[in-house]
N, C-alpha and C positions, 0 to 999 in steps of 0.2 A: 612441543606444546601444541595442542589441538586448538585451532582458531578458525577464522574465516576461510583460510586457505582450504581446509578440509571440506567445508560446506560448499565452496565454489567447485571443488572437484566433483562432489556428488551431483550438484545441479548441472554442471557442464556435461558430465557423463550422461545424465538423463536426457538433456536436450540433444546430445550427439545421437543417442538412440532414436529420438523423435525424428531427427533429420534423416537418418538411415531408413526408417520406416516410410517416411514421406517420399523419399527418393525411389524406394522399391515400388511404391504405388504410382510413380510417374507424376507426382504432384511437386514439380520442381520449385515453384515459388515457396511453397510451404517448407520444403527441405532447406532452401536457402535461408529462410527466416529463422528456422530452428538452429541451423548451423551458425548463423551470426550470433545468436544468443549464447550458444555453447562456446563460441570463441571468446565472447566477452567474459565469461566465467573462467575459462581455462587459460586464457592468454592475455587478460586485461592488463595485468601489471607489466607484461613484457612489451606490449605495443605502445604504451604510453598514452598521454592525453590526446595527442593529435590522432593517433591510431584509433583510439576509442571514439573520438568525434566522427571520424570517417565511418566507423562501424555503425554508429547511431544513424548517420545519414543514409547508409545502405539499408538499415532496418526500415527506416521511414519510406524509402523509395520502394522497397519490396512490398511493404504493407499497402502503400498507396497505388501500386500497380494494378490492383484489382484482379490479379491472377491467382491469389490464394483461394483455395476451395476446400470444402469439407471432404472427408473420406467417405466412401460408399458405406452405408449402414447395413450391416448384416446382423440378423438376430443372434443374440448371445445365448449360449446353452443355459438351461436352468441351473441355478446354484442354490444351495441351502439359504433359507431366509430365516430371520428371527432375531432374538435379542443378542445372539452371539456376534452378529455383524456389528452391532453397536459397541459391543465389548472390544472388538478389534479396532474400531475407529477411535475408541477412547484411549487406546495405547498411546496415541500421539500426544494429546494434552497432558495425560498423566505422566509420561516420560519428560515432557517439557517442564512441568511443574517440579517434579522431583529432582530432575537434573539441574535446574536453576539453583537450587539450594545445595545439592550434593557437590556439584562441580566446583563451586566457589571455595569449598574446603580443600581442594587439591589444585592450587594455582600452578603448580609445576606441571600438571597434566593437561589442564584446560585453561585457556585464557579467561580470567574472571570477567572481563568486559563482554565476552561473547558466550558466556555460559548458557544463556537462554537459547540462542540460535543453535549452538552445538547440541543441546538437549533436544531441541525441536527436530533437527536433522536425524538424530539418533532415534527418536520416536517414530519418524517416518520409515526408517530402515527396519525397525523392529516390527512395525505394523505390516510392512510388506512381507517380511519373513514369515509372520504369523499367517498371512493370507496364503502364501505358497504352501505352508505346511498343512493348512486346513482344507483349502479349496483345490489345491493341486492343479492350478491352471497351466496352460502352455507357457513356456518361459517368457515369451514376449507379450503375453496377453495383457498384463498390467500396463505395460508401456504403450501398447496400442490404444488402450482406453484413455491413458493420460494424453497421448497425442491427439485423440479425438476431442478431448476437452479443450486442449490448447488451440486446436483448429476452430472450435466453436467460439472461443474467446477472441482469437485473432489478434489484431494490432493492440487491442486494449490490454493485453498481457504485460506490455512494457510501459504502459502509461504511468502507473504509480511511481516507478523509479525515475522516469523522466521529469515528472512533476515535482518530486522531492528534490531533484537536482536543480530545477528551476527556482525553488525556494532558496537554496543555497546561493545560487547566482544572484538573486534579488538582494539577499542579505549582504553579500560581498560587494555588490554594486552601490550600496548605500541607499536603497529604495526606502528603507525604514526611516532613515534620518530625513530624507526628502519629504516623505509623507508627514513626519513629525513636525517639520517646519511649517507646512501648510496648515496642519491641525492646530498647532500652537498659535498661529496668527488668526485663525478663524474662531477659536473658542475663547471667550472672555476668561481672564484669570479668576480662579476660584470657582468656576462652574464645574462642579463635580459631575453633575448629571450629564452635561454635554460631553465630557471626556469619557464617561461610561458608555454613553450611546455610541459615540464614534468608535470606541475600542471594540465593543461587542458587534456592532454592525459591520465594522471593518474586518473583523475576524471572519464573519460569515461571507462577506463579499469577496475577500481575497481567497478564501477557501473555494468559493464557487469558480473563481478564475483559475486557481492552481489545481483544484481537485483534491487538495490534501491540507488538512488543518495543521499538520506538523510543518508544512512548508510555509503556511501563512503566518504562523506564530512568530518566527523571528522578525518578520516585517512589522507586524502590529505591536509587538513587544518593544521594539526599538523606537517605534513612532509614538506610541501613546502609553502602553502599559508601564514601562519603566520610568520614563521621564515625567509623566503626569500623574498616573494613578498611584505609583509606588513612591517615587522620590518627591513628587509635588504635593500629593494629598495624603501620604502616609498609609496607603493601602497595604494589606498583608500580601506579600509576594505569592504565597501558596494559593490564596483565594483568588487573586487576580489572574494567575496563570491557569488554575483549574477551571474557573468559570469562563475565562476567555476561550479555552479549548472547547468547552461545551458549546459556546456560541459558534465556534468554527464548525463543529460537527453538525450544527443545524444547516450550515451552508452545504455540507457534504450531502445531505438528504435532498438537495434541490438542484444539483448540477450534473450534467452528463460527463463533466471532466473527472468526476469520481467514478471512473468507469468500472473499477473492480467491485464497487458497491451497487451501482445503478444500471450499467449497461450489460455487464457480464451476466447477472441473473436473468435479465430479459432475453439475452441470447440463449442461455442454457435452457430456459423454459419455453423458447420459441414463441414469445409474446408477439402479437401482431404489431403492437405499438412499442418501439424500442425505448420510448420514454415512459412506459406505463408504470414502472417502479417509482420514478420521480413524481409523477402525477398523484400516485397514492400516498406519497410521503409529505408533500407540501402542506396539507392541512394539519399535520402534526408539527412540522418544522417551524412554521411561522409563530404559532403560540408559544412553542418551546423557546424560540429565540427571544420573544418579548419577556418571558419568564426569567431568562438568564440576565437580561438587562436589568430587570427589577431586583433580582437577587444580588447582582454585583453592586448595584447602588445601595442596597440595604446593608451590605457588609462593609461598605466604605466608611471611614471615620467622617463624622459630620460636626462642623463647628470647631 
């Protein structure tokens, strides 16, 4: 059965090639960084929890060393431009969408729980094959370009995974229950508006801390969403969850911790201000957050 293991092999192999290219360029810190990521994909199960923890510390030490640097930029040869480039790029989402539905019909072939990720990985491979057939680049050219992008992103490349793990740690440590106890004591019984405000603003605030609304959700759901809004005041679970996530996404727009959304674009575009993307998004995020508070209060039962 094809599942996460196959995806890890593809990702690990890619980062192994990145490490080799960096080593060939004598950028040893970059090579080590990519090799550690490759090891996490290819041998994560074998080295266990402690081994993965040491690997993460080594990643952090490598990124914090200040020795990682970008590759020398050389002009790329002219390639065909036009609508066909977009057609090749669309292979990835089209395959992901079609595969998500198609693979679930073949549970013996593809793990139904990982159908979307398997289809996404397949789409990437198909798009890569199409580029090779059409543009006929040098065998390592796509990987050199990918390595350059990873070098531009730097340490932020692993931040989403680490922040998601932090959310799981918070949930397992009972942070949600602790916050819920404080909120329950602070909000008068029957104050729906107070619970809504704390839940929505809490989702935004925890997302700003963790950089990931999916990591913040277990904490605020355990603290306010489930015990107060759903069980206490009879809110619809789907509405509470959906609007809560939207409130969390408002926090995503306002934090450097959401590096893949806010810092990476600034790095790739060579913006002078690394927080330029955030500054442009705040005027949208704050009114949208207030709108989500009002919307959630409006859909809650009253009386």
